[in-house]
Steps between C-alpha positions, in 0.01 A plus 500: 500500500581214262370198687467286186712557192444324169831450320463404135779297347553414137780248548769710333812673629297821535333348806817554705438876516160466664604205718788690660297818544196326650714288730614820673158670489322195640740478792461869584119497462452151655310399187373164384567420136323311230715414198299464182622364170267464204580205276406612152620227268274292280426233762429760770267702278324190368466286813535749785565338837475155338802575280798268524810612313869567551411873520263440792756284682772764451269782609398314814861421590600864441220631721597260776868607482409868525252428780771319697735794445249738658422262784874465571511881526222487761217613272174298515435404139251301297531412133226461241499400137231639269429404139424717199573857398725664763335842531149354514597241761682754721201737487260215578718387795508851650126549463413158644757460777614853581832646606643831616769531230587336169874484429625436147822518301479660159710418199536858386372460146494808289220698344430296186503160670274629776267672256443184296536232766391681814666411825379277777599764756319778316180298467509391863564843650208654313245232591549453875443733792797409721846659474741345249876507550680472168871438502688509174731203459855575403 
């Protein structure tokens, strides 16, 4: 059912909710995972994949740690780093590479923040055609 799951990570504590949930789901469904983090700092937005910055180094190390955690749990996992605006890059990844499910943690903002800022999760779920699993971080 979910052969390939895209798990988006933002590098914050809210990632733990989706990591723990997907670890169990992937084992039950025998899924392969792709972890995606979008670096969105100045260097990433300006230089894309040519960016070199402490942010990029930290993001890469974080992705590798989470990837190893999934692999240790017996879940085949790849990790990718994208550069730019998170919602746009997630949507582009799904449309270009495809998956059966997108799994994301949400921060649980409230009405006014969402109305003015929008949410990555909201933008993603309305612009792709695959199911989206949203898990609210505690």
